[in-house]
C-alpha positions as a Python dict, from the first residue, in 0.01 Angstrom:
ca = {
    (1, 'M'): (0, 0, 0),
    (2, 'R'): (-107, -30, -364),
    (3, 'I'): (-364, -294, -457),
    (4, 'M'): (-354, -420, -815),
    (5, 'F'): (-662, -556, -993),
    (6, 'T'): (-643, -771, -1302),
    (7, 'F'): (-933, -827, -1540),
    (8, 'D'): (-998, -1120, -1767),
    (9, 'S'): (-1152, -949, -2071),
    (10, 'N'): (-1281, -1278, -2215),
    (11, 'K'): (-1462, -1360, -1891),
    (12, 'I'): (-1612, -1011, -1870),
    (13, 'N'): (-1738, -1030, -2227),
    (14, 'S'): (-1889, -1371, -2153),
    (15, 'L'): (-2069, -1237, -1845),
    (16, 'L'): (-2200, -938, -2040),
    (17, 'A'): (-2330, -1166, -2313),
    (18, 'E'): (-2506, -1387, -2056),
    (19, 'E'): (-2665, -1078, -1898),
    (20, 'A'): (-2778, -952, -2237),
    (21, 'I'): (-2946, -1285, -2310),
    (22, 'L'): (-3117, -1275, -1971),
    (23, 'M'): (-3243, -920, -2034),
    (24, 'I'): (-3380, -1017, -2375),
    (25, 'G'): (-3565, -1302, -2208),
    (26, 'L'): (-3717, -1065, -1954),
    (27, 'F'): (-3796, -790, -2203),
    (28, 'P'): (-3844, -951, -2544),
    (29, 'F'): (-3791, -727, -2846),
    (30, 'K'): (-3632, -752, -3186),
    (31, 'M'): (-3289, -599, -3215),
    (32, 'N'): (-3334, -541, -3590),
    (33, 'E'): (-3705, -474, -3626),
    (34, 'A'): (-3674, -292, -3958),
    (35, 'G'): (-3976, -305, -4187),
    (36, 'P'): (-4127, -131, -4488),
    (37, 'I'): (-4279, 216, -4490),
    (38, 'G'): (-4655, 169, -4470),
    (39, 'V'): (-4884, 364, -4702),
    (40, 'F'): (-5258, 358, -4628),
    (41, 'D'): (-5540, 479, -4849),
    (42, 'S'): (-5914, 429, -4875),
    (43, 'G'): (-5872, 288, -5224),
    (44, 'Y'): (-5660, 347, -5533),
    (45, 'G'): (-5578, 718, -5514),
    (46, 'G'): (-5292, 675, -5269),
    (47, 'L'): (-5105, 490, -5541),
    (48, 'T'): (-5030, 829, -5699),
    (49, 'V'): (-4865, 933, -5371),
    (50, 'L'): (-4684, 598, -5344),
    (51, 'K'): (-4548, 651, -5694),
    (52, 'G'): (-4403, 985, -5581),
    (53, 'L'): (-4261, 831, -5263),
    (54, 'V'): (-4085, 555, -5457),
    (55, 'K'): (-3943, 819, -5692),
    (56, 'S'): (-3802, 1020, -5400),
    (57, 'L'): (-3692, 718, -5192),
    (58, 'P'): (-3603, 447, -5447),
    (59, 'K'): (-3398, 237, -5204),
    (60, 'Y'): (-3675, 203, -4943),
    (61, 'D'): (-3930, -77, -4905),
    (62, 'F'): (-4300, 15, -4911),
    (63, 'L'): (-4617, -171, -4815),
    (64, 'Y'): (-4937, -26, -4961),
    (65, 'L'): (-5279, -102, -4814),
    (66, 'G'): (-5594, 7, -4996),
    (67, 'D'): (-5927, -27, -4813),
    (68, 'N'): (-6113, -66, -5142),
    (69, 'A'): (-6396, -268, -4991),
    (70, 'R'): (-6512, 36, -4794),
    (71, 'A'): (-6418, 317, -5032),
    (72, 'P'): (-6485, 599, -5073),
    (73, 'Y'): (-6426, 754, -4731),
    (74, 'G'): (-6531, 1105, -4832),
    (75, 'P'): (-6908, 1080, -4766),
    (76, 'R'): (-6866, 887, -4439),
    (77, 'S'): (-6894, 1023, -4084),
    (78, 'F'): (-6590, 1118, -3876),
    (79, 'E'): (-6648, 815, -3653),
    (80, 'R'): (-6639, 571, -3943),
    (81, 'I'): (-6338, 735, -4108),
    (82, 'Y'): (-6146, 727, -3780),
    (83, 'E'): (-6245, 363, -3713),
    (84, 'F'): (-6145, 241, -4057),
    (85, 'T'): (-5820, 439, -4065),
    (86, 'L'): (-5714, 312, -3724),
    (87, 'Q'): (-5776, -45, -3838),
    (88, 'G'): (-5553, 14, -4140),
    (89, 'V'): (-5276, 170, -3932),
    (90, 'K'): (-5283, -118, -3681),
    (91, 'H'): (-5261, -373, -3963),
    (92, 'L'): (-4958, -202, -4116),
    (93, 'F'): (-4785, -182, -3777),
    (94, 'N'): (-4854, -554, -3732),
    (95, 'Q'): (-4684, -612, -4068),
    (96, 'G'): (-4362, -460, -3933),
    (97, 'C'): (-4401, -97, -4038),
    (98, 'S'): (-4259, 160, -3796),
    (99, 'I'): (-4394, 454, -3993),
    (100, 'V'): (-4726, 479, -4178),
    (101, 'I'): (-4820, 748, -4428),
    (102, 'L'): (-5191, 825, -4462),
    (103, 'A'): (-5202, 886, -4836),
    (104, 'C'): (-5576, 946, -4816),
    (105, 'N'): (-5660, 1315, -4771),
    (106, 'T'): (-5989, 1235, -4600),
    (107, 'A'): (-5813, 1010, -4348),
    (108, 'S'): (-5539, 1269, -4297),
    (109, 'A'): (-5792, 1546, -4241),
    (110, 'E'): (-6043, 1355, -4028),
    (111, 'A'): (-5850, 1085, -3840),
    (112, 'L'): (-5477, 1163, -3825),
    (113, 'K'): (-5476, 1402, -3531),
    (114, 'T'): (-5700, 1176, -3320),
    (115, 'I'): (-5480, 873, -3389),
    (116, 'Q'): (-5164, 1070, -3305),
    (117, 'Q'): (-5305, 1208, -2980),
    (118, 'K'): (-5525, 923, -2859),
    (119, 'D'): (-5396, 595, -2998),
    (120, 'L'): (-5033, 616, -3101),
    (121, 'H'): (-4882, 568, -2754),
    (122, 'H'): (-5078, 242, -2721),
    (123, 'L'): (-4959, 108, -3057),
    (124, 'G'): (-4589, 72, -2982),
    (125, 'A'): (-4283, 271, -2891),
    (126, 'N'): (-4140, 497, -3160),
    (127, 'K'): (-4422, 431, -3407),
    (128, 'K'): (-4514, 722, -3635),
    (129, 'V'): (-4823, 807, -3839),
    (130, 'L'): (-4795, 1096, -4084),
    (131, 'G'): (-5037, 1242, -4338),
    (132, 'V'): (-5029, 1418, -4673),
    (133, 'L'): (-5197, 1733, -4545),
    (134, 'R'): (-4904, 1898, -4370),
    (135, 'P'): (-4649, 1851, -4653),
    (136, 'T'): (-4899, 2028, -4879),
    (137, 'T'): (-4991, 2311, -4642),
    (138, 'E'): (-4624, 2381, -4564),
    (139, 'S'): (-4557, 2435, -4935),
    (140, 'V'): (-4841, 2655, -5059),
    (141, 'F'): (-4668, 2989, -4997),
    (142, 'D'): (-4408, 2912, -5264),
    (143, 'Y'): (-4669, 2861, -5535),
    (144, 'T'): (-4886, 3174, -5518),
    (145, 'Q'): (-4821, 3536, -5610),
    (146, 'T'): (-5167, 3673, -5530),
    (147, 'K'): (-5171, 3494, -5192),
    (148, 'E'): (-5513, 3357, -5280),
    (149, 'I'): (-5544, 2984, -5345),
    (150, 'G'): (-5804, 2713, -5402),
    (151, 'I'): (-5840, 2368, -5246),
    (152, 'L'): (-6032, 2094, -5427),
    (153, 'G'): (-6117, 1789, -5215),
    (154, 'T'): (-6372, 1531, -5109),
    (155, 'S'): (-6671, 1624, -4894),
    (156, 'G'): (-6496, 1481, -4587),
    (157, 'T'): (-6174, 1674, -4643),
    (158, 'I'): (-6354, 2003, -4706),
    (159, 'R'): (-6592, 1947, -4414),
    (160, 'S'): (-6301, 1901, -4173),
    (161, 'K'): (-6157, 2245, -4261),
    (162, 'S'): (-5815, 2095, -4193),
    (163, 'Y'): (-5654, 2270, -4489),
    (164, 'L'): (-5799, 2604, -4381),
    (165, 'I'): (-5672, 2558, -4026),
    (166, 'E'): (-5323, 2436, -4120),
    (167, 'I'): (-5260, 2697, -4389),
    (168, 'K'): (-5378, 2975, -4159),
    (169, 'R'): (-5138, 2847, -3893),
    (170, 'F'): (-4840, 2855, -4131),
    (171, 'F'): (-4938, 3146, -4355),
    (172, 'P'): (-5213, 3366, -4209),
    (173, 'Q'): (-5173, 3612, -4497),
    (174, 'I'): (-5298, 3357, -4754),
    (175, 'L'): (-5667, 3355, -4840),
    (176, 'V'): (-5796, 3000, -4893),
    (177, 'H'): (-6111, 2900, -5083),
    (178, 'Q'): (-6240, 2542, -5072),
    (179, 'Q'): (-6462, 2339, -5302),
    (180, 'A'): (-6596, 1987, -5243),
    (181, 'C'): (-6600, 1768, -5555),
    (182, 'P'): (-6803, 1460, -5453),
    (183, 'M'): (-6846, 1326, -5807),
    (184, 'W'): (-6480, 1320, -5905),
    (185, 'V'): (-6371, 1005, -5718),
    (186, 'P'): (-6654, 789, -5867),
    (187, 'L'): (-6568, 923, -6212),
    (188, 'V'): (-6201, 831, -6172),
    (189, 'E'): (-6263, 487, -6023),
    (190, 'N'): (-6501, 406, -6311),
    (191, 'A'): (-6239, 525, -6563),
    (192, 'E'): (-6469, 805, -6682),
    (193, 'L'): (-6177, 1041, -6732),
    (194, 'S'): (-6296, 1211, -7050),
    (195, 'S'): (-6668, 1133, -7060),
    (196, 'V'): (-6943, 1390, -7097),
    (197, 'G'): (-7018, 1349, -6727),
    (198, 'A'): (-6656, 1411, -6630),
    (199, 'V'): (-6640, 1727, -6843),
    (200, 'Y'): (-6962, 1853, -6684),
    (201, 'F'): (-6865, 1793, -6321),
    (202, 'V'): (-6509, 1921, -6359),
    (203, 'K'): (-6637, 2243, -6514),
    (204, 'K'): (-6912, 2275, -6251),
    (205, 'Y'): (-6679, 2251, -5950),
    (206, 'I'): (-6407, 2469, -6104),
    (207, 'E'): (-6656, 2745, -6183),
    (208, 'S'): (-6794, 2727, -5830),
    (209, 'L'): (-6444, 2761, -5682),
    (210, 'L'): (-6350, 3058, -5902),
    (211, 'Q'): (-6669, 3238, -5810),
    (212, 'K'): (-6558, 3222, -5447),
    (213, 'G'): (-6205, 3347, -5523),
    (214, 'P'): (-6162, 3547, -5845),
    (215, 'N'): (-5796, 3621, -5760),
    (216, 'I'): (-5692, 3257, -5717),
    (217, 'D'): (-5365, 3184, -5898),
    (218, 'A'): (-5290, 2835, -5758),
    (219, 'I'): (-5513, 2534, -5701),
    (220, 'F'): (-5413, 2234, -5491),
    (221, 'L'): (-5568, 1892, -5550),
    (222, 'A'): (-5644, 1767, -5200),
    (223, 'C'): (-5741, 1419, -5314),
    (224, 'T'): (-5507, 1161, -5459),
    (225, 'H'): (-5761, 1063, -5727),
    (226, 'Y'): (-5778, 1407, -5878),
    (227, 'P'): (-5445, 1408, -6069),
    (228, 'L'): (-5605, 1163, -6312),
    (229, 'L'): (-5847, 1442, -6406),
    (230, 'Y'): (-5563, 1689, -6452),
    (231, 'N'): (-5612, 1740, -6825),
    (232, 'L'): (-5982, 1824, -6783),
    (233, 'I'): (-5907, 2049, -6487),
    (234, 'R'): (-5635, 2229, -6680),
    (235, 'R'): (-5866, 2290, -6977),
    (236, 'S'): (-6130, 2437, -6746),
    (237, 'L'): (-5895, 2699, -6601),
    (238, 'P'): (-5743, 3025, -6726),
    (239, 'N'): (-5376, 2996, -6820),
    (240, 'H'): (-5253, 3204, -6527),
    (241, 'I'): (-5388, 2957, -6268),
    (242, 'N'): (-5154, 2667, -6190),
    (243, 'V'): (-5260, 2327, -6058),
    (244, 'Y'): (-5058, 2117, -5812),
    (245, 'G'): (-5100, 1756, -5702),
    (246, 'Q'): (-4952, 1599, -5391),
    (247, 'A'): (-4740, 1325, -5542),
    (248, 'D'): (-4452, 1565, -5610),
    (249, 'L'): (-4478, 1736, -5269),
    (250, 'V'): (-4499, 1446, -5024),
    (251, 'G'): (-4197, 1243, -5140),
    (252, 'P'): (-3931, 1511, -5088),
    (253, 'K'): (-4088, 1606, -4753),
    (254, 'L'): (-4068, 1245, -4630),
    (255, 'A'): (-3707, 1218, -4746),
    (256, 'T'): (-3625, 1527, -4542),
    (257, 'Y'): (-3816, 1391, -4241),
    (258, 'L'): (-3623, 1062, -4245),
    (259, 'S'): (-3290, 1242, -4280),
    (260, 'R'): (-3374, 1435, -3962),
    (261, 'H'): (-3508, 1135, -3767),
    (262, 'S'): (-3240, 868, -3782),
    (263, 'G'): (-3419, 657, -3520),
    (264, 'I'): (-3710, 609, -3761),
    (265, 'D'): (-3495, 584, -4072),
    (266, 'I'): (-3289, 296, -3931),
    (267, 'K'): (-3612, 97, -3888),
    (268, 'C'): (-3698, 127, -4259),
    (269, 'L'): (-3593, -158, -4485),
    (270, 'K'): (-3398, -53, -4792),
    (271, 'N'): (-3427, -331, -5048),
    (272, 'S'): (-3629, -137, -5311),
    (273, 'K'): (-3928, -370, -5265),
    (274, 'V'): (-4292, -259, -5296),
    (275, 'R'): (-4583, -480, -5188),
    (276, 'F'): (-4957, -423, -5219),
    (277, 'M'): (-5259, -527, -5012),
    (278, 'T'): (-5631, -463, -5059),
    (279, 'T'): (-5947, -535, -4861),
    (280, 'D'): (-6132, -610, -5186),
    (281, 'D'): (-6083, -848, -5478),
    (282, 'P'): (-5708, -859, -5559),
    (283, 'E'): (-5757, -922, -5931),
    (284, 'N'): (-5986, -623, -5965),
    (285, 'F'): (-5741, -415, -5761),
    (286, 'E'): (-5457, -514, -5993),
    (287, 'R'): (-5657, -412, -6301),
    (288, 'Q'): (-5766, -75, -6160),
    (289, 'A'): (-5439, 5, -5985),
    (290, 'K'): (-5242, 16, -6309),
    (291, 'L'): (-5428, 335, -6400),
    (292, 'F'): (-5298, 505, -6082),
    (293, 'Y'): (-4956, 343, -6038),
    (294, 'G'): (-4859, 330, -6403),
    (295, 'K'): (-4739, -30, -6419),
    (296, 'P'): (-4856, -385, -6338),
    (297, 'L'): (-4854, -504, -5977),
    (298, 'H'): (-4956, -801, -5762),
    (299, 'A'): (-5188, -759, -5462),
    (300, 'Q'): (-5280, -970, -5160),
    (301, 'K'): (-5623, -963, -4995),
    (302, 'V'): (-5651, -879, -4624),
    (303, 'N'): (-5942, -832, -4383),
    (304, 'L'): (-5958, -527, -4157),
    (305, 'G'): (-6291, -599, -3994),
    (306, 'I'): (-6521, -552, -4288),
    (307, 'Q'): (-6820, -643, -4074),
    (308, 'S'): (-6839, -281, -3955),
    (309, 'A'): (-6867, -139, -4308),
}
């Protein structure tokens, strides 16, 4: 005997819809929780990276957060850098970002790994925090013939030895020399780009680096402020040594990353909008930021827990 079943497709669809509503009530989440790509920096320097990101990903939305009230991060302890960076990452996640780029080299070198290993699984499913260190270290082999390079960075970045460790992991045959340049960020943020003091300190740190590695043929600027001193740096170097910033390296790497991770890419808004936040005075941020970003912008003030500064 054959038993025939008939199905009312409209009734089934209605039941499925009711069940979906019930499930959403039990497990609330947003079906379309797309947001901007977050970019965090200790101050203004990350704007040079943001500029490169916008160039590589012009359709994407970005939300920039500069912790100017507590900059610079370079001279601070690991504990403080980690604390401040985590606060910034949490704030950007709360603003709807699913992916945050640490445009600050010091934060990338000192705090990124700890946040990825210790905190990220508490901050939400499928959230990502990436830095500027790895896109740079993955690229160095293509820019040196002598296989001897220099890294110029803040005291915090150099102290962490993150560039040494990462480059050795990718390219053990490359000899890396580092030089901390603690005076360069204050010079840039005070617009002393061609002063007598700037000339002196650029020459001083360059000479110190070249004494460590006489066969260096490529120098990487491991701080997002340093591209603004490019002309002085270039004049202090022999012609055969090339200088590379991170703005042109990070953007293409992020574009490749998103093309390979569709689950993250689908959560990124694509309306070509860029917004800016600062922990310091917005008007002052807007004046200073033009030097780094290259055009006028509007900023909003936020508080990340400044009491611990």
